[in-house]
C-alpha positions as CSV (number, residue, x, y, z in Angstrom):
1,X,24.9,-41.0,-107.9
2,X,21.5,-39.8,-109.1
3,X,22.2,-41.1,-112.6
4,X,23.0,-44.5,-111.1
5,X,19.7,-44.6,-109.2
6,X,17.9,-43.6,-112.3
7,X,19.6,-46.3,-114.3
8,X,18.5,-48.9,-111.7
9,X,15.0,-47.5,-111.6
10,X,14.7,-47.9,-115.4
11,X,16.1,-51.5,-115.0
12,X,13.4,-52.3,-112.4
13,X,10.7,-51.0,-114.9
14,X,12.2,-53.2,-117.6
15,X,12.2,-56.3,-115.4
16,X,8.6,-55.8,-114.3
17,X,7.3,-54.9,-117.8
18,X,8.8,-58.0,-119.3
19,X,8.2,-60.3,-116.3
20,X,6.0,-62.7,-118.4
21,X,8.6,-63.1,-121.2
22,X,10.1,-66.5,-121.7
23,X,13.7,-65.3,-121.2
24,X,15.0,-61.8,-120.3
25,X,18.4,-60.6,-121.5
26,X,20.2,-58.0,-119.5
27,X,23.6,-56.4,-120.0
28,X,25.0,-55.3,-116.6
29,X,28.2,-53.6,-115.5
30,X,29.7,-54.2,-112.1
31,X,28.2,-51.0,-110.8
32,X,24.8,-52.1,-112.1
33,X,25.0,-55.4,-110.3
34,X,26.1,-53.8,-107.0
35,X,23.3,-51.3,-107.2
36,X,20.7,-53.9,-108.1
37,X,21.9,-56.0,-105.2
38,X,21.6,-53.1,-102.8
39,X,18.0,-52.6,-103.9
40,X,16.4,-56.0,-104.1
41,X,18.7,-58.8,-102.8
42,X,17.8,-60.8,-99.7
43,X,21.0,-59.5,-98.0
44,X,19.8,-55.9,-98.6
45,X,16.4,-56.7,-97.1
46,X,17.9,-58.3,-94.1
47,X,20.4,-55.4,-93.5
48,X,17.7,-52.7,-93.8
49,X,15.4,-54.5,-91.3
50,X,18.2,-55.1,-88.8
51,X,18.9,-51.3,-89.0
52,X,15.2,-50.6,-88.4
53,X,15.3,-52.9,-85.4
54,X,18.3,-51.0,-84.0
55,X,16.5,-47.7,-84.6
56,X,13.4,-48.8,-82.6
57,X,15.6,-50.1,-79.8
58,X,17.1,-46.6,-79.6
59,X,13.6,-45.1,-79.7
60,X,12.7,-47.3,-76.8
61,X,15.6,-46.0,-74.9
62,X,14.6,-42.4,-75.7
63,X,11.0,-43.0,-74.7
64,X,12.1,-44.5,-71.4
65,X,13.5,-41.1,-70.4
66,X,10.3,-39.2,-71.2
67,X,7.1,-39.0,-69.0
68,X,4.7,-41.9,-69.4
69,X,1.0,-41.7,-68.8
70,X,-0.9,-44.9,-68.2
71,X,-4.5,-45.8,-67.2
72,X,-5.1,-48.9,-65.2
73,X,-8.6,-50.0,-64.6
74,X,-10.8,-52.8,-63.3
75,X,-14.2,-51.8,-64.7
76,X,-15.9,-54.9,-63.3
77,X,-15.0,-57.2,-60.4
78,X,-18.0,-59.2,-59.2
79,X,-17.5,-61.5,-56.2
80,X,-20.0,-63.8,-54.6
81,X,-18.7,-65.8,-51.6
82,X,-19.5,-67.2,-48.2
83,X,-17.6,-65.9,-45.2
84,X,-17.5,-67.1,-41.6
85,X,-19.0,-64.6,-39.2
86,X,-20.2,-64.4,-35.6
87,X,-23.9,-63.8,-35.0
88,X,-24.3,-61.7,-31.9
89,X,-28.0,-62.4,-31.8
90,X,-27.6,-66.2,-31.6
91,X,-24.1,-66.2,-30.2
92,X,-23.0,-68.6,-32.9
93,X,-20.5,-68.8,-35.7
94,X,-22.2,-69.1,-39.1
95,X,-21.5,-68.8,-42.9
96,X,-23.0,-65.8,-44.5
97,X,-23.3,-65.3,-48.3
98,X,-21.8,-62.0,-49.5
99,X,-22.0,-60.3,-52.9
100,X,-20.3,-57.1,-54.1
101,X,-19.4,-55.4,-57.3
102,X,-16.1,-53.5,-57.4
103,X,-14.6,-51.1,-59.9
104,X,-11.2,-49.3,-59.7
105,X,-9.7,-46.7,-62.0
106,X,-6.3,-45.1,-61.8
107,X,-4.4,-42.6,-63.8
108,X,-0.6,-42.5,-63.4
109,X,2.1,-40.2,-64.7
110,X,5.7,-41.5,-64.3
111,X,9.0,-39.9,-64.9
112,X,12.5,-41.5,-64.6
113,X,15.1,-39.1,-63.2
114,X,18.3,-39.7,-65.2
115,X,20.4,-37.7,-62.8
116,X,19.7,-39.9,-59.8
117,X,18.4,-43.1,-61.3
118,X,15.1,-42.7,-59.3
119,X,11.5,-42.4,-60.5
120,X,8.9,-39.7,-59.8
121,X,5.2,-40.5,-60.0
122,X,1.9,-38.7,-59.9
123,X,-1.4,-40.6,-59.4
124,X,-5.1,-40.2,-59.2
125,X,-7.4,-43.1,-58.2
126,X,-11.1,-43.7,-57.8
127,X,-12.7,-46.9,-56.4
128,X,-16.3,-48.0,-56.2
129,X,-17.8,-50.8,-54.1
130,X,-21.4,-51.8,-54.5
131,X,-22.7,-54.3,-52.0
132,X,-25.4,-56.5,-53.5
133,X,-26.5,-58.3,-50.4
134,X,-28.8,-56.9,-47.7
135,X,-28.9,-53.1,-47.7
136,X,-27.1,-52.8,-51.0
137,X,-24.9,-50.0,-49.6
138,X,-22.5,-48.2,-52.0
139,X,-19.1,-46.8,-51.0
140,X,-16.7,-44.6,-52.9
141,X,-13.0,-44.0,-52.3
142,X,-11.0,-41.3,-54.1
143,X,-7.4,-40.2,-54.2
144,X,-7.5,-37.0,-56.2
145,X,-3.8,-36.7,-56.3
146,X,-0.8,-38.4,-54.8
147,X,2.9,-37.8,-55.5
148,X,5.8,-40.0,-54.7
149,X,9.4,-40.8,-55.3
150,X,11.4,-44.0,-55.4
151,X,15.2,-44.2,-55.2
152,X,17.9,-46.7,-54.6
153,X,20.8,-45.3,-52.6
154,X,23.5,-48.0,-53.5
155,X,25.3,-45.8,-55.9
156,X,24.4,-47.7,-59.1
157,X,22.5,-45.6,-61.6
158,X,21.1,-47.7,-64.5
159,X,19.8,-44.7,-66.4
160,X,23.3,-43.1,-66.4
161,X,24.9,-46.1,-68.0
162,X,22.1,-46.4,-70.5
163,X,22.7,-42.8,-71.5
164,X,26.3,-43.7,-72.3
165,X,25.8,-47.0,-74.0
166,X,22.5,-46.7,-76.0
167,X,23.5,-43.7,-78.2
168,X,26.8,-45.5,-78.9
169,X,24.9,-48.7,-80.0
170,X,22.7,-46.7,-82.3
171,X,25.7,-44.9,-83.9
172,X,27.3,-48.3,-84.3
173,X,24.1,-49.6,-86.0
174,X,24.4,-46.8,-88.5
175,X,28.0,-47.6,-89.3
176,X,27.2,-51.4,-89.5
177,X,24.5,-50.6,-92.1
178,X,27.0,-48.7,-94.2
179,X,29.5,-51.5,-93.7
180,X,26.9,-54.1,-94.8
181,X,26.4,-52.2,-98.1
182,X,30.1,-52.6,-98.8
183,X,30.0,-56.2,-97.8
184,X,27.2,-56.6,-100.3
185,X,29.4,-55.0,-102.9
186,X,32.1,-57.5,-102.2
187,X,29.6,-60.4,-102.6
188,X,28.3,-58.9,-105.8
189,X,31.8,-58.5,-107.1
190,X,32.6,-62.1,-106.4
191,X,29.4,-63.4,-108.2
192,X,29.8,-60.9,-111.1
193,X,33.4,-62.0,-111.9
194,X,32.4,-65.6,-111.4
195,X,30.0,-65.1,-114.2
196,X,32.6,-63.2,-116.2
197,X,35.0,-66.0,-115.8
198,X,32.4,-68.5,-116.9
199,X,31.5,-66.4,-120.0
200,X,35.2,-66.1,-120.9
201,X,35.8,-69.8,-120.3
202,X,32.9,-70.6,-122.6
203,X,34.2,-68.2,-125.3
204,X,37.6,-69.8,-125.0
205,X,36.1,-73.3,-125.2
206,X,34.0,-72.3,-128.3
207,X,37.1,-70.9,-130.0
208,X,39.2,-73.9,-129.0
209,X,36.5,-76.2,-130.4
210,X,36.4,-74.3,-133.7
211,X,40.2,-74.2,-133.9
212,X,40.4,-77.9,-133.0
213,X,37.9,-78.7,-135.7
214,X,39.8,-76.6,-138.3
215,X,43.2,-78.0,-137.3
216,X,42.0,-81.6,-137.4
217,X,40.5,-81.0,-140.8
218,X,43.8,-79.4,-142.0
219,X,45.8,-82.2,-140.4
220,X,43.9,-84.9,-142.2
221,X,44.6,-83.2,-145.5
222,X,48.3,-82.9,-144.7
223,X,48.4,-86.5,-143.5
224,X,47.2,-87.6,-146.8
225,X,50.0,-85.8,-148.6
226,X,52.6,-86.9,-146.0
227,X,53.4,-83.6,-144.4
228,X,51.9,-84.5,-141.0
229,X,52.7,-87.8,-139.2
230,X,50.1,-90.1,-137.8
231,X,51.2,-89.2,-134.2
232,X,50.5,-85.5,-135.0
233,X,47.2,-86.3,-136.5
234,X,46.2,-88.4,-133.5
235,X,47.3,-85.5,-131.3
236,X,45.0,-83.1,-133.3
237,X,42.1,-85.6,-133.0
238,X,42.7,-85.9,-129.2
239,X,42.7,-82.1,-128.9
240,X,39.4,-81.9,-130.8
241,X,37.8,-84.4,-128.4
242,X,39.1,-82.6,-125.3
243,X,37.9,-79.3,-126.7
244,X,34.4,-80.7,-127.1
245,X,34.5,-82.0,-123.5
246,X,35.7,-78.7,-122.2
247,X,32.9,-76.9,-124.1
248,X,30.3,-79.0,-122.4
249,X,31.8,-78.4,-119.0
250,X,32.0,-74.7,-119.4
251,X,28.4,-74.5,-120.5
252,X,27.4,-76.1,-117.2
253,X,29.7,-73.8,-115.3
254,X,28.1,-70.8,-117.0
255,X,24.6,-72.0,-116.1
256,X,25.7,-72.5,-112.5
257,X,27.3,-69.0,-112.3
258,X,24.2,-67.4,-114.0
259,X,21.8,-69.1,-111.5
260,X,23.9,-68.0,-108.6
261,X,23.9,-64.4,-109.6
262,X,20.2,-64.4,-110.5
263,X,19.4,-65.8,-107.0
264,X,21.6,-63.3,-105.3
265,X,20.0,-60.4,-107.2
266,X,16.5,-61.7,-106.7
267,X,15.9,-62.1,-110.5
268,X,13.8,-64.6,-112.3
269,X,15.5,-67.8,-113.2
270,X,14.9,-67.2,-116.9
271,X,16.8,-63.9,-116.8
272,X,20.1,-64.1,-118.7
273,X,22.8,-61.6,-117.7
274,X,25.7,-60.6,-119.9
275,X,28.5,-58.9,-118.0
276,X,30.1,-55.7,-119.1
277,X,33.7,-56.2,-117.9
278,X,35.2,-52.9,-116.5
279,X,37.7,-51.7,-119.0
280,X,39.4,-49.2,-116.7
281,X,40.4,-49.0,-113.1
282,X,40.7,-45.8,-111.0
283,X,44.2,-44.3,-110.8
284,X,44.1,-44.4,-107.1
285,X,46.8,-44.9,-104.4
286,X,45.8,-45.0,-100.8
287,X,48.1,-44.1,-97.9
288,X,48.0,-46.6,-95.1
289,X,48.1,-43.8,-92.4
290,X,45.0,-42.1,-94.0
291,X,43.2,-45.4,-94.2
292,X,43.9,-46.2,-90.5
293,X,42.8,-42.7,-89.4
294,X,39.5,-43.0,-91.3
295,X,38.9,-46.5,-90.0
296,X,39.5,-45.5,-86.4
297,X,37.0,-42.6,-87.0
298,X,34.3,-44.6,-88.9
299,X,34.5,-48.3,-88.6
300,X,31.8,-49.9,-86.3
301,X,34.4,-52.3,-84.9
302,X,35.9,-49.3,-83.0
303,X,32.5,-48.4,-81.6
304,X,31.9,-52.0,-80.7
305,X,35.1,-52.0,-78.7
306,X,34.1,-48.8,-76.9
307,X,30.7,-50.4,-76.2
308,X,32.3,-53.5,-74.8
309,X,34.5,-51.5,-72.4
310,X,31.6,-49.4,-71.2
311,X,29.5,-52.5,-70.6
312,X,32.3,-54.1,-68.6
313,X,32.5,-50.8,-66.5
314,X,28.8,-51.0,-66.0
315,X,29.0,-54.6,-64.7
316,X,31.8,-53.7,-62.3
317,X,29.8,-50.7,-61.0
318,X,26.7,-52.9,-60.6
319,X,28.6,-55.6,-58.8
320,X,30.3,-53.1,-56.6
321,X,27.0,-51.6,-55.6
322,X,25.8,-55.0,-54.4
323,X,28.8,-55.6,-52.1
324,X,28.0,-53.0,-49.4
325,X,24.9,-51.5,-47.8
326,X,21.9,-51.5,-50.1
327,X,19.4,-48.8,-49.2
328,X,16.2,-47.7,-50.9
329,X,13.8,-44.9,-50.1
330,X,10.1,-44.5,-51.0
331,X,8.1,-41.4,-50.1
332,X,4.6,-40.4,-51.1
333,X,2.1,-37.7,-50.2
334,X,-1.5,-37.5,-51.3
335,X,-5.1,-36.6,-50.6
336,X,-7.9,-39.0,-50.1
337,X,-11.6,-39.2,-49.2
338,X,-14.3,-41.8,-48.9
339,X,-18.1,-41.4,-49.0
340,X,-21.3,-43.2,-49.5
341,X,-22.3,-40.6,-52.1
342,X,-20.4,-40.0,-55.3
343,X,-21.1,-36.3,-55.1
344,X,-19.1,-36.0,-51.8
345,X,-16.2,-38.2,-52.7
346,X,-14.0,-35.3,-53.8
347,X,-15.1,-32.9,-50.9
348,X,-12.6,-31.9,-48.2
349,X,-10.1,-34.7,-48.9
350,X,-7.8,-35.6,-46.0
351,X,-4.0,-36.1,-46.1
352,X,-2.3,-39.4,-46.7
353,X,1.5,-39.8,-46.2
354,X,3.9,-42.7,-46.4
355,X,7.7,-42.9,-46.0
356,X,9.5,-46.2,-46.3
357,X,13.3,-46.7,-45.9
358,X,14.6,-50.1,-46.8
359,X,18.0,-51.5,-45.9
360,X,19.8,-54.7,-46.9
361,X,22.9,-55.5,-45.0
362,X,25.0,-58.6,-45.9
363,X,26.0,-60.4,-42.7
364,X,27.1,-63.8,-43.9
365,X,27.0,-64.6,-47.7
366,X,30.2,-66.7,-47.8
367,X,31.9,-64.1,-50.1
368,X,29.3,-64.4,-52.9
369,X,28.9,-60.6,-53.4
370,X,32.7,-60.1,-53.2
371,X,33.1,-63.0,-55.7
372,X,30.7,-61.4,-58.2
373,X,32.6,-58.1,-57.9
374,X,36.0,-59.8,-58.4
375,X,34.7,-61.7,-61.4
376,X,33.5,-58.5,-62.9
377,X,36.9,-56.9,-62.3
378,X,38.8,-59.7,-63.9
379,X,36.4,-60.0,-66.8
380,X,36.9,-56.3,-67.5
381,X,40.7,-56.7,-67.5
382,X,40.4,-59.6,-70.0
383,X,38.1,-57.5,-72.3
384,X,40.6,-54.6,-72.1
385,X,43.5,-56.8,-73.2
386,X,41.3,-58.4,-75.9
387,X,40.3,-54.9,-77.2
388,X,44.0,-53.8,-77.2
389,X,45.0,-56.8,-79.3
390,X,42.0,-56.4,-81.6
391,X,43.0,-52.8,-82.2
392,X,46.5,-53.8,-83.2
393,X,45.2,-56.6,-85.5
394,X,42.7,-54.2,-87.0
395,X,45.3,-51.7,-87.9
396,X,47.6,-54.3,-89.3
397,X,44.7,-55.7,-91.5
398,X,44.1,-52.2,-92.9
399,X,47.8,-51.6,-93.7
400,X,48.1,-55.0,-95.3
401,X,44.9,-54.5,-97.4
402,X,46.1,-51.1,-98.5
403,X,49.5,-52.4,-99.6
404,X,47.8,-55.2,-101.6
405,X,45.4,-52.8,-103.2
406,X,48.2,-50.4,-104.3
407,X,50.1,-53.3,-105.8
408,X,47.0,-54.8,-107.5
409,X,46.7,-51.8,-109.8
410,X,50.0,-52.6,-111.4
411,X,49.1,-56.3,-111.5
412,X,45.9,-55.4,-113.5
413,X,47.9,-53.3,-116.0
414,X,50.5,-56.0,-116.4
415,X,47.9,-58.7,-116.8
416,X,46.1,-56.6,-119.4
417,X,49.3,-56.2,-121.4
418,X,50.1,-59.9,-121.0
419,X,46.6,-60.7,-122.3
420,X,47.2,-58.5,-125.4
421,X,50.6,-60.0,-126.1
422,X,49.4,-63.6,-125.7
423,X,46.5,-62.9,-128.1
424,X,48.8,-61.5,-130.7
425,X,51.3,-64.3,-130.2
426,X,48.6,-66.9,-130.7
427,X,47.4,-65.2,-133.9
428,X,51.0,-65.2,-135.3
429,X,51.6,-68.8,-134.3
430,X,48.3,-69.9,-135.8
431,X,49.2,-68.2,-139.2
432,X,52.6,-69.8,-139.1
433,X,51.0,-73.2,-138.5
434,X,48.7,-72.7,-141.5
435,X,51.8,-72.4,-143.7
436,X,53.6,-75.3,-142.1
437,X,56.2,-73.2,-140.2
438,X,55.1,-74.3,-136.7
439,X,54.2,-77.8,-135.4
440,X,51.2,-78.8,-133.3
441,X,53.0,-78.7,-130.0
442,X,54.0,-75.0,-130.4
443,X,50.5,-74.1,-131.5
444,X,48.9,-75.8,-128.4
445,X,51.4,-74.0,-126.2
446,X,50.5,-70.6,-127.8
447,X,46.8,-71.4,-127.3
448,X,47.3,-72.4,-123.7
449,X,49.3,-69.1,-123.1
450,X,46.5,-67.1,-124.6
451,X,43.8,-68.8,-122.4
452,X,45.9,-68.5,-119.2
453,X,46.7,-64.8,-119.9
454,X,43.0,-64.0,-120.3
455,X,42.1,-65.9,-117.1
456,X,44.9,-64.2,-115.2
457,X,43.6,-60.8,-116.4
458,X,40.1,-61.4,-115.1
459,X,41.4,-62.8,-111.8
460,X,43.6,-59.7,-111.4
461,X,40.6,-57.4,-112.2
462,X,38.4,-59.2,-109.7
463,X,41.0,-59.0,-107.0
464,X,41.4,-55.3,-107.6
465,X,37.8,-54.5,-107.1
466,X,37.6,-56.9,-104.1
467,X,40.5,-54.9,-102.5
468,X,38.8,-51.7,-103.5
469,X,35.5,-52.5,-101.7
470,X,37.3,-54.1,-98.8
471,X,39.1,-50.8,-98.1
472,X,35.8,-49.0,-98.3
473,X,34.3,-51.5,-95.9
474,X,37.1,-51.2,-93.4
475,X,37.3,-47.4,-93.5
476,X,33.8,-46.4,-94.6
477,X,35.5,-43.8,-96.7
478,X,35.5,-43.3,-100.5
479,X,39.1,-42.5,-101.4
480,X,38.2,-42.0,-105.0
481,X,35.8,-39.2,-104.1
482,X,37.6,-38.1,-100.9
483,X,34.5,-38.3,-98.7
484,X,33.1,-40.5,-95.9
485,X,30.4,-42.9,-96.9
486,X,26.9,-42.0,-95.8
487,X,23.3,-43.3,-96.1
488,X,19.9,-41.7,-96.2
489,X,18.7,-43.1,-92.9
490,X,15.4,-41.2,-92.8
491,X,14.4,-42.5,-96.2
492,X,15.2,-46.1,-95.1
493,X,13.1,-45.7,-92.0
494,X,10.2,-44.3,-94.0
495,X,10.0,-47.2,-96.5
């Protein structure tokens, strides 16, 4: 793995060093393309940032369970207004202008209590009022310390459900990130072999064009001596024209496939990639039972199903808590003091106490609360049934993919042998045509067989690697190495 990263690092240096060149030529294997895609493609950028977002969402959950210290202050509150007051000297109502300057400062320490779902707080407050009218009298109010507790007594604990769901969501985000890497490999495989196919089609078209030119030239010579009929000569000329058209078409297809791969890898449009076709495939056979076991242990779909069931249980618990008696309690105890002198505002504080009990009792709600609870119950049953069916479909998909992968290895080997045989057959037929032992029809058939065999081999090879990475995506397990797939999460978060 280290050597692979080193290879890609060297490739990055090469790209940056020659960025001003007219055209860059790179020879890349399938592993190179996949690694390059995982480093600088748009998909990789999006996947990494989605994982970072999930990480900070989890951090927010963790921080919500820790003490929080906050300062709330109103440093300046100036108010000039007229108030209606009674003048005892004149026995009349009159409007009097008032002016005051007010400042308030508060320091609060809050702690959520996960066991009960309540919250505990500790506060200290200081207030200052400066009257700017007649007398300009100042007043100070302090609460050196007050402690309190808030608690809902309806049986629903939001913090308890968060403690079950949020760690599961973050673990799922880790698995989703690994899965996204394998999905990226599948996309890279598709674009890599699209370019390989385009390169092979161009090579075939060039060979066909050269062969068609040679055969037409030979055919004209034989036509002059009477060993080739006019129909056969016209057939050779038609083949030559078709070969030229096919060559132009494959050139356009190659440019399109090259541009698609460059865009996917985030490379300059002038970069030209030549693909190194994998010459070997791993001698690997996967057991369906092993693949299903690893998938059930690693795949984020399983964690998502668990999360959905927990969230439905949460909704049912919340709806149930709203159907009966809703009670909340608030209790606080503190010390306070007021004075016209700041020096005395903290001397001999008195006691302040408050207890509040709130009760909400449904009398007539026309069944709305009960309806919400029943809807939550039925929704949970639907999700349970959906999850059960999804689990069955998931296991069937894995078993089917494993079966196709195991068969595809033999398909690749057979296609490789057929490609070799077809190439040899064409060479023999071509030589026999040169000495007049085979007609044009047999030669064209041999050429078509050779082209089709080569295309079938590339398709079989592409399908093999697609199944290979699909199994890795479904199981998050590398059966070639016998180890679960992992990522360096800390390094990703630091970048």
